[in-house]
VMD Tcl script that draws the C-alpha trace (Angstrom):
set ca {
  {0.00 0.00 0.00}
  {1.23 3.49 -0.83}
  {1.98 6.04 1.86}
  {-0.50 8.86 2.22}
  {-0.02 12.45 3.30}
  {-1.92 14.65 5.73}
  {-4.52 15.29 3.02}
  {-5.24 11.57 2.71}
  {-4.08 11.33 -0.93}
  {-1.83 8.40 -1.86}
  {1.81 9.34 -2.34}
  {2.83 9.06 -6.00}
  {6.42 8.42 -7.10}
  {8.69 11.18 -8.42}
  {9.13 11.47 -12.15}
  {12.24 9.85 -13.62}
  {15.06 12.39 -14.09}
  {14.91 12.12 -17.90}
  {11.20 13.00 -17.98}
  {11.60 15.92 -15.56}
  {14.58 17.23 -17.57}
  {12.65 16.93 -20.84}
  {9.66 18.75 -19.31}
  {11.94 21.51 -18.01}
  {13.45 21.88 -21.48}
  {10.00 22.19 -23.07}
  {8.95 24.77 -20.45}
  {12.15 26.75 -21.07}
  {11.60 26.68 -24.84}
  {7.96 27.78 -24.46}
  {9.04 30.56 -22.09}
  {11.44 31.91 -24.71}
  {8.82 31.65 -27.46}
  {5.87 33.09 -25.53}
  {7.53 35.79 -23.43}
  {10.88 36.49 -25.07}
  {12.54 35.80 -21.70}
  {14.22 32.76 -20.21}
  {13.48 31.38 -16.79}
  {14.69 33.17 -13.67}
  {13.77 34.00 -10.10}
  {16.21 36.40 -8.46}
  {14.84 39.35 -10.39}
  {11.61 38.86 -8.46}
  {13.30 39.00 -5.06}
  {15.14 42.16 -6.11}
  {11.91 43.80 -7.29}
  {10.21 42.68 -4.07}
  {13.04 44.25 -2.06}
  {12.61 47.49 -4.01}
  {8.85 47.47 -3.38}
  {9.29 46.79 0.36}
  {12.00 49.47 0.51}
  {9.59 51.90 -1.12}
  {7.02 51.14 1.57}
  {9.49 51.44 4.47}
  {11.84 54.20 3.27}
  {10.64 55.69 -0.02}
  {13.16 58.55 -0.23}
  {16.13 56.28 0.42}
  {14.88 53.64 -2.04}
  {14.33 56.19 -4.82}
  {17.80 57.64 -4.21}
  {19.40 54.18 -4.37}
  {21.07 53.65 -7.76}
  {20.19 49.94 -7.77}
  {16.66 49.87 -6.33}
  {15.43 53.31 -7.41}
  {14.81 52.50 -11.10}
  {12.73 49.46 -10.12}
  {10.48 51.61 -7.95}
  {10.12 54.15 -10.75}
  {9.07 51.34 -13.12}
  {5.95 50.72 -11.07}
  {4.54 47.92 -8.98}
  {6.24 44.59 -8.44}
  {3.18 43.04 -10.09}
  {3.93 44.81 -13.37}
  {6.97 42.62 -14.00}
  {6.69 39.34 -15.94}
  {9.10 37.67 -13.52}
  {6.71 38.24 -10.61}
  {4.00 36.27 -12.37}
  {6.47 33.55 -13.32}
  {7.62 33.10 -9.70}
  {4.05 33.14 -8.38}
  {3.11 30.57 -11.04}
  {6.01 28.31 -10.04}
  {4.98 28.55 -6.39}
  {1.32 27.79 -7.09}
  {2.22 25.03 -9.56}
  {4.50 23.38 -7.01}
  {1.82 23.65 -4.33}
  {-0.86 22.04 -6.54}
  {1.57 19.39 -7.79}
  {2.67 18.45 -4.26}
  {-0.95 18.21 -3.14}
  {-2.06 15.92 -5.97}
  {1.11 13.80 -5.72}
  {0.36 13.19 -2.04}
  {3.66 14.82 -1.04}
  {2.35 17.77 0.92}
  {3.81 17.77 4.43}
  {5.67 20.08 6.79}
  {9.13 18.67 7.35}
  {12.72 19.73 7.66}
  {14.91 18.05 5.05}
  {18.48 17.00 5.65}
  {20.52 14.58 7.67}
  {18.85 13.87 11.02}
  {22.20 13.70 12.86}
  {22.68 17.45 12.29}
  {19.62 18.13 14.43}
  {16.67 20.34 13.59}
  {18.37 23.66 14.42}
  {21.56 22.63 12.62}
  {19.63 21.76 9.46}
  {17.73 25.05 9.57}
  {20.96 27.03 10.06}
  {22.61 25.21 7.12}
  {19.57 25.83 4.93}
  {19.48 29.53 5.86}
  {23.24 29.95 5.30}
  {23.03 28.12 1.97}
  {20.11 30.25 0.86}
  {21.86 33.48 1.80}
  {25.07 32.44 0.03}
  {23.19 31.27 -3.08}
  {21.19 34.52 -3.18}
  {24.34 36.61 -2.75}
  {26.09 34.64 -5.49}
  {23.09 34.98 -7.77}
  {23.14 38.76 -7.45}
  {26.90 38.87 -8.11}
  {26.43 36.65 -11.18}
  {23.47 38.79 -12.31}
  {21.15 35.80 -12.20}
  {20.32 32.50 -10.56}
  {20.78 28.90 -11.64}
  {17.69 29.08 -13.82}
  {18.38 32.57 -15.18}
  {22.10 32.46 -15.89}
  {22.56 28.69 -15.85}
  {19.61 27.14 -17.68}
  {18.53 30.08 -19.80}
  {22.13 31.11 -20.51}
  {23.20 27.60 -21.51}
  {20.05 27.22 -23.65}
  {21.20 30.13 -25.81}
  {24.79 28.77 -25.75}
  {26.12 31.61 -23.61}
  {29.66 31.05 -22.34}
  {28.62 32.76 -19.09}
  {25.83 30.19 -18.65}
  {28.22 27.24 -18.92}
  {30.85 28.87 -16.69}
  {28.17 29.67 -14.11}
  {26.85 26.09 -14.07}
  {30.34 24.64 -13.67}
  {31.20 27.05 -10.86}
  {27.83 26.46 -9.18}
  {28.28 22.68 -9.11}
  {31.91 22.95 -7.97}
  {30.94 25.35 -5.17}
  {28.12 22.99 -4.14}
  {30.52 20.05 -3.88}
  {32.98 22.09 -1.80}
  {30.20 23.42 0.46}
  {28.85 19.90 0.97}
  {32.28 18.69 2.05}
  {32.91 21.67 4.35}
  {29.50 21.45 6.01}
  {29.97 17.78 6.83}
  {27.26 16.63 4.46}
  {29.71 15.06 2.04}
  {28.86 14.10 -1.48}
  {25.99 11.64 -1.69}
}
mol new
graphics top color blue
foreach p $ca { graphics top sphere $p radius 0.5 }
foreach p [lrange $ca 0 end-1] q [lrange $ca 1 end] { graphics top cylinder $p $q radius 0.2 }
display resetview
């Protein structure tokens, strides 16, 4: 009998990697065709930061060379990337529900303890976000979309991202699985 989640739906298996990769490739191609943009996410967090900055300290945000132009452009909701990120979130939520995989849990090695896993996840997220801003894009923006258009920067980014992940896994005690 299959496991079931808190919603009572049977847990369905994950897609094979080849099918998920093929689906991602089709989505990326359709994104280029329909919107003229590749995939990405960090642009949304930057626009969200600009919007929140405008609410909290409008004069400072407008005077900021980096955030000011985003506030002048209008609402966060006016950007295509906002709708893409919201769509990814809602799609993942619906998918997890119907696959019977909706549950609150903390991923990672149990021996690290709950707090240790949360600290590692937070540190990893902060470092990945910082790196994404330095690289002018995230793994999906610079990596996938860049490599899809045969950008040298996309391939260099992906290589550096995987190498950094292997080093970070070793240094954090997680090792390479």
